[in-house]
MIPAVO-902014 format. One record per residue (C-alpha): residue number from 0; residue in three letters; x, y, z. Coordinates in steps of 0.02 Angstrom, whole numbers. Last residue first. Example, Ala and Ser with C-alpha at 12.3 -4.5 7.8 and 13.67 -1.06 7.14 Angstrom:
# residues 2
<atom><pos>1</pos><code>SER</code><east>684</east><north>-53</north><up>357</up></atom>
<atom><pos>0</pos><code>ALA</code><east>615</east><north>-225</north><up>390</up></atom>
***
This chain:
# residues 223
<atom><pos>222</pos><code>ARG</code><east>-7106</east><north>-4198</north><up>8857</up></atom>
<atom><pos>221</pos><code>LYS</code><east>-7052</east><north>-4376</north><up>8815</up></atom>
<atom><pos>220</pos><code>ASP</code><east>-7216</east><north>-4459</north><up>8865</up></atom>
<atom><pos>219</pos><code>LEU</code><east>-7200</east><north>-4643</north><up>8820</up></atom>
<atom><pos>218</pos><code>LYS</code><east>-7109</east><north>-4694</north><up>8981</up></atom>
<atom><pos>217</pos><code>SER</code><east>-7228</east><north>-4592</north><up>9089</up></atom>
<atom><pos>216</pos><code>THR</code><east>-7380</east><north>-4668</north><up>9003</up></atom>
<atom><pos>215</pos><code>ILE</code><east>-7315</east><north>-4847</north><up>9027</up></atom>
<atom><pos>214</pos><code>ILE</code><east>-7283</east><north>-4817</north><up>9213</up></atom>
<atom><pos>213</pos><code>ASP</code><east>-7451</east><north>-4731</north><up>9242</up></atom>
<atom><pos>212</pos><code>GLY</code><east>-7546</east><north>-4870</north><up>9154</up></atom>
<atom><pos>211</pos><code>ILE</code><east>-7460</east><north>-5005</north><up>9257</up></atom>
<atom><pos>210</pos><code>PHE</code><east>-7502</east><north>-4916</north><up>9420</up></atom>
<atom><pos>209</pos><code>GLN</code><east>-7682</east><north>-4878</north><up>9366</up></atom>
<atom><pos>208</pos><code>ILE</code><east>-7712</east><north>-5060</north><up>9317</up></atom>
<atom><pos>207</pos><code>VAL</code><east>-7635</east><north>-5121</north><up>9481</up></atom>
<atom><pos>206</pos><code>PHE</code><east>-7741</east><north>-5000</north><up>9584</up></atom>
<atom><pos>205</pos><code>VAL</code><east>-7901</east><north>-5055</north><up>9494</up></atom>
<atom><pos>204</pos><code>ILE</code><east>-7863</east><north>-5241</north><up>9521</up></atom>
<atom><pos>203</pos><code>ILE</code><east>-7826</east><north>-5207</north><up>9705</up></atom>
<atom><pos>202</pos><code>LEU</code><east>-7991</east><north>-5114</north><up>9722</up></atom>
<atom><pos>201</pos><code>ILE</code><east>-8086</east><north>-5260</north><up>9644</up></atom>
<atom><pos>200</pos><code>ILE</code><east>-7999</east><north>-5379</north><up>9767</up></atom>
<atom><pos>199</pos><code>ILE</code><east>-8049</east><north>-5268</north><up>9914</up></atom>
<atom><pos>198</pos><code>THR</code><east>-8230</east><north>-5264</north><up>9853</up></atom>
<atom><pos>197</pos><code>ALA</code><east>-8238</east><north>-5454</north><up>9839</up></atom>
<atom><pos>196</pos><code>ILE</code><east>-8164</east><north>-5467</north><up>10014</up></atom>
<atom><pos>195</pos><code>LEU</code><east>-8294</east><north>-5350</north><up>10088</up></atom>
<atom><pos>194</pos><code>THR</code><east>-8442</east><north>-5426</north><up>9997</up></atom>
<atom><pos>193</pos><code>VAL</code><east>-8393</east><north>-5601</north><up>10055</up></atom>
<atom><pos>192</pos><code>ASP</code><east>-8368</east><north>-5537</north><up>10234</up></atom>
<atom><pos>191</pos><code>ASN</code><east>-8541</east><north>-5458</north><up>10230</up></atom>
<atom><pos>190</pos><code>GLN</code><east>-8632</east><north>-5622</north><up>10207</up></atom>
<atom><pos>189</pos><code>ASN</code><east>-8812</east><north>-5560</north><up>10207</up></atom>
<atom><pos>188</pos><code>ARG</code><east>-8867</east><north>-5700</north><up>10089</up></atom>
<atom><pos>187</pos><code>GLN</code><east>-8929</east><north>-5577</north><up>9956</up></atom>
<atom><pos>186</pos><code>PHE</code><east>-8786</east><north>-5455</north><up>9983</up></atom>
<atom><pos>185</pos><code>GLY</code><east>-8632</east><north>-5566</north><up>9995</up></atom>
<atom><pos>184</pos><code>GLU</code><east>-8669</east><north>-5727</north><up>9904</up></atom>
<atom><pos>183</pos><code>LEU</code><east>-8777</east><north>-5661</north><up>9762</up></atom>
<atom><pos>182</pos><code>TYR</code><east>-8717</east><north>-5481</north><up>9754</up></atom>
<atom><pos>181</pos><code>ALA</code><east>-8533</east><north>-5498</north><up>9801</up></atom>
<atom><pos>180</pos><code>LEU</code><east>-8516</east><north>-5656</north><up>9696</up></atom>
<atom><pos>179</pos><code>ASN</code><east>-8595</east><north>-5576</north><up>9542</up></atom>
<atom><pos>178</pos><code>GLY</code><east>-8487</east><north>-5422</north><up>9562</up></atom>
<atom><pos>177</pos><code>LEU</code><east>-8333</east><north>-5530</north><up>9585</up></atom>
<atom><pos>176</pos><code>GLY</code><east>-8357</east><north>-5623</north><up>9421</up></atom>
<atom><pos>175</pos><code>GLY</code><east>-8511</east><north>-5699</north><up>9342</up></atom>
<atom><pos>174</pos><code>ALA</code><east>-8619</east><north>-5616</north><up>9210</up></atom>
<atom><pos>173</pos><code>GLY</code><east>-8779</east><north>-5655</north><up>9306</up></atom>
<atom><pos>172</pos><code>ILE</code><east>-8877</east><north>-5493</north><up>9313</up></atom>
<atom><pos>171</pos><code>VAL</code><east>-8782</east><north>-5420</north><up>9462</up></atom>
<atom><pos>170</pos><code>GLY</code><east>-8618</east><north>-5476</north><up>9384</up></atom>
<atom><pos>169</pos><code>ALA</code><east>-8641</east><north>-5350</north><up>9244</up></atom>
<atom><pos>168</pos><code>MET</code><east>-8626</east><north>-5212</north><up>9375</up></atom>
<atom><pos>167</pos><code>ALA</code><east>-8460</east><north>-5284</north><up>9438</up></atom>
<atom><pos>166</pos><code>THR</code><east>-8401</east><north>-5303</north><up>9258</up></atom>
<atom><pos>165</pos><code>TYR</code><east>-8445</east><north>-5119</north><up>9227</up></atom>
<atom><pos>164</pos><code>GLY</code><east>-8338</east><north>-5065</north><up>9375</up></atom>
<atom><pos>163</pos><code>VAL</code><east>-8189</east><north>-5160</north><up>9304</up></atom>
<atom><pos>162</pos><code>LEU</code><east>-8231</east><north>-5079</north><up>9137</up></atom>
<atom><pos>161</pos><code>ALA</code><east>-8216</east><north>-4905</north><up>9214</up></atom>
<atom><pos>160</pos><code>ILE</code><east>-8040</east><north>-4950</north><up>9270</up></atom>
<atom><pos>159</pos><code>ALA</code><east>-8001</east><north>-5008</north><up>9093</up></atom>
<atom><pos>158</pos><code>THR</code><east>-8070</east><north>-4844</north><up>9023</up></atom>
<atom><pos>157</pos><code>VAL</code><east>-7956</east><north>-4740</north><up>9134</up></atom>
<atom><pos>156</pos><code>THR</code><east>-7806</east><north>-4845</north><up>9081</up></atom>
<atom><pos>155</pos><code>ILE</code><east>-7865</east><north>-4839</north><up>8899</up></atom>
<atom><pos>154</pos><code>GLY</code><east>-7860</east><north>-4649</north><up>8907</up></atom>
<atom><pos>153</pos><code>SER</code><east>-7685</east><north>-4640</north><up>8982</up></atom>
<atom><pos>152</pos><code>VAL</code><east>-7625</east><north>-4760</north><up>8849</up></atom>
<atom><pos>151</pos><code>LEU</code><east>-7705</east><north>-4658</north><up>8709</up></atom>
<atom><pos>150</pos><code>ALA</code><east>-7642</east><north>-4493</north><up>8784</up></atom>
<atom><pos>149</pos><code>PRO</code><east>-7463</east><north>-4560</north><up>8790</up></atom>
<atom><pos>148</pos><code>MET</code><east>-7485</east><north>-4629</north><up>8612</up></atom>
<atom><pos>147</pos><code>SER</code><east>-7543</east><north>-4465</north><up>8533</up></atom>
<atom><pos>146</pos><code>GLU</code><east>-7381</east><north>-4425</north><up>8440</up></atom>
<atom><pos>145</pos><code>PRO</code><east>-7350</east><north>-4607</north><up>8392</up></atom>
<atom><pos>144</pos><code>LEU</code><east>-7529</east><north>-4633</north><up>8327</up></atom>
<atom><pos>143</pos><code>LEU</code><east>-7545</east><north>-4470</north><up>8230</up></atom>
<atom><pos>142</pos><code>VAL</code><east>-7372</east><north>-4459</north><up>8151</up></atom>
<atom><pos>141</pos><code>LYS</code><east>-7301</east><north>-4620</north><up>8080</up></atom>
<atom><pos>140</pos><code>TRP</code><east>-7454</east><north>-4733</north><up>8073</up></atom>
<atom><pos>139</pos><code>ILE</code><east>-7589</east><north>-4604</north><up>8033</up></atom>
<atom><pos>138</pos><code>ILE</code><east>-7478</east><north>-4490</north><up>7928</up></atom>
<atom><pos>137</pos><code>THR</code><east>-7409</east><north>-4639</north><up>7834</up></atom>
<atom><pos>136</pos><code>GLY</code><east>-7584</east><north>-4703</north><up>7796</up></atom>
<atom><pos>135</pos><code>THR</code><east>-7639</east><north>-4531</north><up>7736</up></atom>
<atom><pos>134</pos><code>THR</code><east>-7490</east><north>-4525</north><up>7619</up></atom>
<atom><pos>133</pos><code>ALA</code><east>-7335</east><north>-4422</north><up>7657</up></atom>
<atom><pos>132</pos><code>GLY</code><east>-7284</east><north>-4301</north><up>7520</up></atom>
<atom><pos>131</pos><code>MET</code><east>-7158</east><north>-4199</north><up>7619</up></atom>
<atom><pos>130</pos><code>SER</code><east>-7283</east><north>-4056</north><up>7632</up></atom>
<atom><pos>129</pos><code>LYS</code><east>-7409</east><north>-4176</north><up>7711</up></atom>
<atom><pos>128</pos><code>ALA</code><east>-7286</east><north>-4228</north><up>7847</up></atom>
<atom><pos>127</pos><code>ALA</code><east>-7249</east><north>-4045</north><up>7885</up></atom>
<atom><pos>126</pos><code>GLU</code><east>-7435</east><north>-4008</north><up>7893</up></atom>
<atom><pos>125</pos><code>ILE</code><east>-7459</east><north>-4148</north><up>8020</up></atom>
<atom><pos>124</pos><code>VAL</code><east>-7315</east><north>-4084</north><up>8128</up></atom>
<atom><pos>123</pos><code>GLY</code><east>-7379</east><north>-3905</north><up>8114</up></atom>
<atom><pos>122</pos><code>LYS</code><east>-7549</east><north>-3962</north><up>8177</up></atom>
<atom><pos>121</pos><code>ASP</code><east>-7470</east><north>-3994</north><up>8347</up></atom>
<atom><pos>120</pos><code>ILE</code><east>-7557</east><north>-4147</north><up>8418</up></atom>
<atom><pos>119</pos><code>GLU</code><east>-7686</east><north>-4107</north><up>8553</up></atom>
<atom><pos>118</pos><code>ARG</code><east>-7829</east><north>-4146</north><up>8433</up></atom>
<atom><pos>117</pos><code>LEU</code><east>-7770</east><north>-4326</north><up>8423</up></atom>
<atom><pos>116</pos><code>GLY</code><east>-7783</east><north>-4349</north><up>8612</up></atom>
<atom><pos>115</pos><code>ILE</code><east>-7959</east><north>-4274</north><up>8613</up></atom>
<atom><pos>114</pos><code>GLU</code><east>-8012</east><north>-4394</north><up>8475</up></atom>
<atom><pos>113</pos><code>VAL</code><east>-7939</east><north>-4542</north><up>8569</up></atom>
<atom><pos>112</pos><code>MET</code><east>-8030</east><north>-4489</north><up>8728</up></atom>
<atom><pos>111</pos><code>ARG</code><east>-8192</east><north>-4478</north><up>8629</up></atom>
<atom><pos>110</pos><code>ALA</code><east>-8162</east><north>-4652</north><up>8560</up></atom>
<atom><pos>109</pos><code>TYR</code><east>-8134</east><north>-4717</north><up>8739</up></atom>
<atom><pos>108</pos><code>PHE</code><east>-8314</east><north>-4677</north><up>8788</up></atom>
<atom><pos>107</pos><code>PRO</code><east>-8377</east><north>-4746</north><up>8622</up></atom>
<atom><pos>106</pos><code>ALA</code><east>-8280</east><north>-4909</north><up>8654</up></atom>
<atom><pos>105</pos><code>ALA</code><east>-8339</east><north>-4932</north><up>8834</up></atom>
<atom><pos>104</pos><code>GLY</code><east>-8524</east><north>-4975</north><up>8818</up></atom>
<atom><pos>103</pos><code>ILE</code><east>-8508</east><north>-5075</north><up>8657</up></atom>
<atom><pos>102</pos><code>ILE</code><east>-8362</east><north>-5173</north><up>8731</up></atom>
<atom><pos>101</pos><code>LEU</code><east>-8443</east><north>-5210</north><up>8899</up></atom>
<atom><pos>100</pos><code>ALA</code><east>-8613</east><north>-5245</north><up>8820</up></atom>
<atom><pos>99</pos><code>PRO</code><east>-8540</east><north>-5369</north><up>8696</up></atom>
<atom><pos>98</pos><code>LEU</code><east>-8429</east><north>-5449</north><up>8832</up></atom>
<atom><pos>97</pos><code>ALA</code><east>-8562</east><north>-5486</north><up>8963</up></atom>
<atom><pos>96</pos><code>ALA</code><east>-8624</east><north>-5645</north><up>8878</up></atom>
<atom><pos>95</pos><code>ASN</code><east>-8446</east><north>-5713</north><up>8880</up></atom>
<atom><pos>94</pos><code>GLU</code><east>-8440</east><north>-5694</north><up>9070</up></atom>
<atom><pos>93</pos><code>GLY</code><east>-8596</east><north>-5795</north><up>9102</up></atom>
<atom><pos>92</pos><code>ILE</code><east>-8783</east><north>-5777</north><up>9073</up></atom>
<atom><pos>91</pos><code>MET</code><east>-8872</east><north>-5703</north><up>8921</up></atom>
<atom><pos>90</pos><code>SER</code><east>-8839</east><north>-5853</north><up>8810</up></atom>
<atom><pos>89</pos><code>LYS</code><east>-8826</east><north>-5897</north><up>8626</up></atom>
<atom><pos>88</pos><code>VAL</code><east>-8660</east><north>-5803</north><up>8611</up></atom>
<atom><pos>87</pos><code>LEU</code><east>-8693</east><north>-5684</north><up>8466</up></atom>
<atom><pos>86</pos><code>PHE</code><east>-8881</east><north>-5692</north><up>8438</up></atom>
<atom><pos>85</pos><code>MET</code><east>-8916</east><north>-5698</north><up>8625</up></atom>
<atom><pos>84</pos><code>THR</code><east>-8804</east><north>-5547</north><up>8649</up></atom>
<atom><pos>83</pos><code>PHE</code><east>-8897</east><north>-5451</north><up>8513</up></atom>
<atom><pos>82</pos><code>PRO</code><east>-9065</east><north>-5494</north><up>8593</up></atom>
<atom><pos>81</pos><code>ILE</code><east>-8996</east><north>-5447</north><up>8767</up></atom>
<atom><pos>80</pos><code>LEU</code><east>-8923</east><north>-5281</north><up>8707</up></atom>
<atom><pos>79</pos><code>LEU</code><east>-9058</east><north>-5171</north><up>8783</up></atom>
<atom><pos>78</pos><code>VAL</code><east>-9037</east><north>-5257</north><up>8952</up></atom>
<atom><pos>77</pos><code>ILE</code><east>-8849</east><north>-5233</north><up>8953</up></atom>
<atom><pos>76</pos><code>LEU</code><east>-8870</east><north>-5052</north><up>8897</up></atom>
<atom><pos>75</pos><code>ILE</code><east>-8986</east><north>-5019</north><up>9044</up></atom>
<atom><pos>74</pos><code>ILE</code><east>-8852</east><north>-5074</north><up>9169</up></atom>
<atom><pos>73</pos><code>PHE</code><east>-8724</east><north>-4971</north><up>9074</up></atom>
<atom><pos>72</pos><code>PRO</code><east>-8818</east><north>-4807</north><up>9079</up></atom>
<atom><pos>71</pos><code>ILE</code><east>-8842</east><north>-4747</north><up>8899</up></atom>
<atom><pos>70</pos><code>SER</code><east>-8739</east><north>-4590</north><up>8863</up></atom>
<atom><pos>69</pos><code>ARG</code><east>-8587</east><north>-4676</north><up>8788</up></atom>
<atom><pos>68</pos><code>PHE</code><east>-8697</east><north>-4765</north><up>8663</up></atom>
<atom><pos>67</pos><code>ILE</code><east>-8791</east><north>-4611</north><up>8605</up></atom>
<atom><pos>66</pos><code>ASN</code><east>-8639</east><north>-4497</north><up>8595</up></atom>
<atom><pos>65</pos><code>VAL</code><east>-8539</east><north>-4621</north><up>8492</up></atom>
<atom><pos>64</pos><code>ILE</code><east>-8682</east><north>-4649</north><up>8370</up></atom>
<atom><pos>63</pos><code>THR</code><east>-8709</east><north>-4460</north><up>8353</up></atom>
<atom><pos>62</pos><code>SER</code><east>-8523</east><north>-4427</north><up>8325</up></atom>
<atom><pos>61</pos><code>ILE</code><east>-8515</east><north>-4561</north><up>8190</up></atom>
<atom><pos>60</pos><code>VAL</code><east>-8667</east><north>-4489</north><up>8099</up></atom>
<atom><pos>59</pos><code>ILE</code><east>-8609</east><north>-4307</north><up>8120</up></atom>
<atom><pos>58</pos><code>ASN</code><east>-8434</east><north>-4348</north><up>8057</up></atom>
<atom><pos>57</pos><code>VAL</code><east>-8505</east><north>-4437</north><up>7905</up></atom>
<atom><pos>56</pos><code>PRO</code><east>-8615</east><north>-4287</north><up>7863</up></atom>
<atom><pos>55</pos><code>ARG</code><east>-8472</east><north>-4161</north><up>7894</up></atom>
<atom><pos>54</pos><code>ASN</code><east>-8339</east><north>-4244</north><up>7788</up></atom>
<atom><pos>53</pos><code>GLU</code><east>-8160</east><north>-4186</north><up>7813</up></atom>
<atom><pos>52</pos><code>TRP</code><east>-8050</east><north>-4334</north><up>7768</up></atom>
<atom><pos>51</pos><code>ILE</code><east>-7881</east><north>-4250</north><up>7797</up></atom>
<atom><pos>50</pos><code>ASN</code><east>-7933</east><north>-4127</north><up>7931</up></atom>
<atom><pos>49</pos><code>GLY</code><east>-8000</east><north>-3949</north><up>7928</up></atom>
<atom><pos>48</pos><code>LYS</code><east>-8171</east><north>-3989</north><up>7998</up></atom>
<atom><pos>47</pos><code>SER</code><east>-8191</east><north>-4165</north><up>8068</up></atom>
<atom><pos>46</pos><code>THR</code><east>-8180</east><north>-4322</north><up>7961</up></atom>
<atom><pos>45</pos><code>LEU</code><east>-8002</east><north>-4366</north><up>8019</up></atom>
<atom><pos>44</pos><code>PHE</code><east>-8039</east><north>-4339</north><up>8204</up></atom>
<atom><pos>43</pos><code>LEU</code><east>-8202</east><north>-4436</north><up>8218</up></atom>
<atom><pos>42</pos><code>LEU</code><east>-8131</east><north>-4574</north><up>8108</up></atom>
<atom><pos>41</pos><code>MET</code><east>-7977</east><north>-4587</north><up>8219</up></atom>
<atom><pos>40</pos><code>GLY</code><east>-8086</east><north>-4594</north><up>8374</up></atom>
<atom><pos>39</pos><code>LEU</code><east>-8192</east><north>-4733</north><up>8299</up></atom>
<atom><pos>38</pos><code>LEU</code><east>-8042</east><north>-4837</north><up>8247</up></atom>
<atom><pos>37</pos><code>ILE</code><east>-7949</east><north>-4801</north><up>8410</up></atom>
<atom><pos>36</pos><code>GLY</code><east>-8103</east><north>-4850</north><up>8511</up></atom>
<atom><pos>35</pos><code>LEU</code><east>-8126</east><north>-5013</north><up>8415</up></atom>
<atom><pos>34</pos><code>ILE</code><east>-7946</east><north>-5068</north><up>8445</up></atom>
<atom><pos>33</pos><code>PHE</code><east>-7934</east><north>-5013</north><up>8628</up></atom>
<atom><pos>32</pos><code>THR</code><east>-8111</east><north>-5072</north><up>8665</up></atom>
<atom><pos>31</pos><code>ALA</code><east>-8072</east><north>-5247</north><up>8599</up></atom>
<atom><pos>30</pos><code>VAL</code><east>-7914</east><north>-5259</north><up>8706</up></atom>
<atom><pos>29</pos><code>VAL</code><east>-8001</east><north>-5186</north><up>8860</up></atom>
<atom><pos>28</pos><code>SER</code><east>-8153</east><north>-5302</north><up>8836</up></atom>
<atom><pos>27</pos><code>ILE</code><east>-8046</east><north>-5458</north><up>8831</up></atom>
<atom><pos>26</pos><code>GLY</code><east>-7945</east><north>-5410</north><up>8985</up></atom>
<atom><pos>25</pos><code>THR</code><east>-8092</east><north>-5348</north><up>9090</up></atom>
<atom><pos>24</pos><code>MET</code><east>-8201</east><north>-5499</north><up>9058</up></atom>
<atom><pos>23</pos><code>TYR</code><east>-8057</east><north>-5619</north><up>9092</up></atom>
<atom><pos>22</pos><code>LEU</code><east>-7997</east><north>-5525</north><up>9246</up></atom>
<atom><pos>21</pos><code>THR</code><east>-8174</east><north>-5529</north><up>9318</up></atom>
<atom><pos>20</pos><code>GLN</code><east>-8189</east><north>-5715</north><up>9280</up></atom>
<atom><pos>19</pos><code>LEU</code><east>-8019</east><north>-5747</north><up>9360</up></atom>
<atom><pos>18</pos><code>THR</code><east>-8076</east><north>-5655</north><up>9517</up></atom>
<atom><pos>17</pos><code>ALA</code><east>-8238</east><north>-5755</north><up>9522</up></atom>
<atom><pos>16</pos><code>GLU</code><east>-8137</east><north>-5917</north><up>9514</up></atom>
<atom><pos>15</pos><code>TRP</code><east>-8025</east><north>-5856</north><up>9655</up></atom>
<atom><pos>14</pos><code>MET</code><east>-8177</east><north>-5812</north><up>9763</up></atom>
<atom><pos>13</pos><code>GLU</code><east>-8255</east><north>-5983</north><up>9729</up></atom>
<atom><pos>12</pos><code>GLU</code><east>-8093</east><north>-6067</north><up>9785</up></atom>
<atom><pos>11</pos><code>TRP</code><east>-8088</east><north>-5953</north><up>9935</up></atom>
<atom><pos>10</pos><code>ASP</code><east>-8263</east><north>-6002</north><up>9993</up></atom>
<atom><pos>9</pos><code>ILE</code><east>-8296</east><north>-5860</north><up>10113</up></atom>
<atom><pos>8</pos><code>ASP</code><east>-8430</east><north>-5872</north><up>10247</up></atom>
<atom><pos>7</pos><code>GLN</code><east>-8310</east><north>-5899</north><up>10393</up></atom>
<atom><pos>6</pos><code>PHE</code><east>-8207</east><north>-5743</north><up>10355</up></atom>
<atom><pos>5</pos><code>TYR</code><east>-8197</east><north>-5662</north><up>10528</up></atom>
<atom><pos>4</pos><code>ARG</code><east>-8205</east><north>-5814</north><up>10641</up></atom>
<atom><pos>3</pos><code>GLU</code><east>-8117</east><north>-5939</north><up>10527</up></atom>
<atom><pos>2</pos><code>GLU</code><east>-7980</east><north>-5811</north><up>10490</up></atom>
<atom><pos>1</pos><code>ASN</code><east>-7939</east><north>-5781</north><up>10674</up></atom>
<atom><pos>0</pos><code>MET</code><east>-7829</east><north>-5626</north><up>10672</up></atom>
***
């Protein structure tokens, strides 16, 4: 294959830089989403009917916030959050400017997965811990999180893949990364080889995330 003939429009240094930007946005937002999503999902579970902190008003408020933010299309969410982003990072362009929207868009989505994972735990295990005098903190750290860990890892794997897609969308409005490169250099300048290579790299990132997530989940799942 003649590389110069088929990939003549590609600046490989620029492609590598865009790949690093995509990995940066995905990595930071996955870590933040994992922490925030577990907190929100845990609150949703614990304040629901029949659980340790049962509180219907609080549960309704948290549930409503989660439902609103996970229902807003990501590209619209970025625009809505521009004032908040400007306040936080003093810019609406670049990979750091995309992080607030990435995290706020993904955390509610992951929180619901966390809640579902917690609901799958055998209630008998929780009741047994209570009967032995375990505190709420002990139940959370020694029962809920360990028992639901395979579901939590599986959920964050799905969310991480969604975040890769979000970074590509964020690139369209100047966040940087492979989406930005594919849109500005590939689509707007009609350089199809740039779009093709950027897409292939995004697919490779997705496959690697899924592969790692599957391995970790299978090692954690003892059933």
